[in-house]
N, C-alpha and C positions, 0 to 999 in steps of 0.2 A: 388281530391286534399286532402281531409280530411284524406284519407287512407295514403297518402304519409307523411303528417304532423305527424300522429300517429307513423308511422314507424321511422321517424327521431327522434321523442321524445323518443321512446323506445330504439333506438340505443344510443342516448345521455345518457339516464338513465343507460344503461348497461356500457357504457364507464365510466361514473361517478362512478358507483359502483366498477368497476375494479380498477380505480385509488384510490378510498377510501380504498379498501382492501389492495392494494399494500402499500399505505401510512401507514396504521395501522401495517402491517407486518414489514416495515422498521423501524418504531418507536420502535417496540419490539426488532428487531434484531440488530440495531445499537449499543446499549449499550453492547451487547454481543460481537460484533465485536471489539469495542474499547477495551474491557477487554482482548480479545485474542491478539490484537496488543500489549498492554501494558505488558501482562504476558508472551507472547511467542516470538513475533517478535522483540521487542525492545531489550530484553536481548541477543537474538541470534545475532542481528546486532552488538551490542556493543562487544560481545565476538569475533566475526569475525573481527571487526575493530581493536580491540586491538591486535589480533594475526597478522593482516596485518601490523600494525604500528611497531610491534616488528621485523617482518621479514624485513621490509623496513629499519629499523634502523640498523639491523645487516648487510644488504647489503651495506648501506652507510659507515659503519665502515670498511667493507672489502675493499670497493673502496678507502677509505682514506688511509688504510694500503698499498694497492697496489701502490697508487700514491706516497707515501713516499718512498717505496722501489724501484720504477722505475722513478727517476726524469728525466725530459726532459733536453736535453743539449743545 
């Protein structure tokens, strides 16, 4: 039984070490990820959103023009 307890403790220590290593790596990489989001992703999303809004605006204008030219009777 002592051997089993030692193996469980060793496994637990390895899991704890793995979690600790992962936590340290995340703490290091999260600020870099946030910087990437702010510097690259957000501007791209804004640019594409602006373009999409302009396209939608033009399509709505075209629809309004069409509706004015083809009134229902």
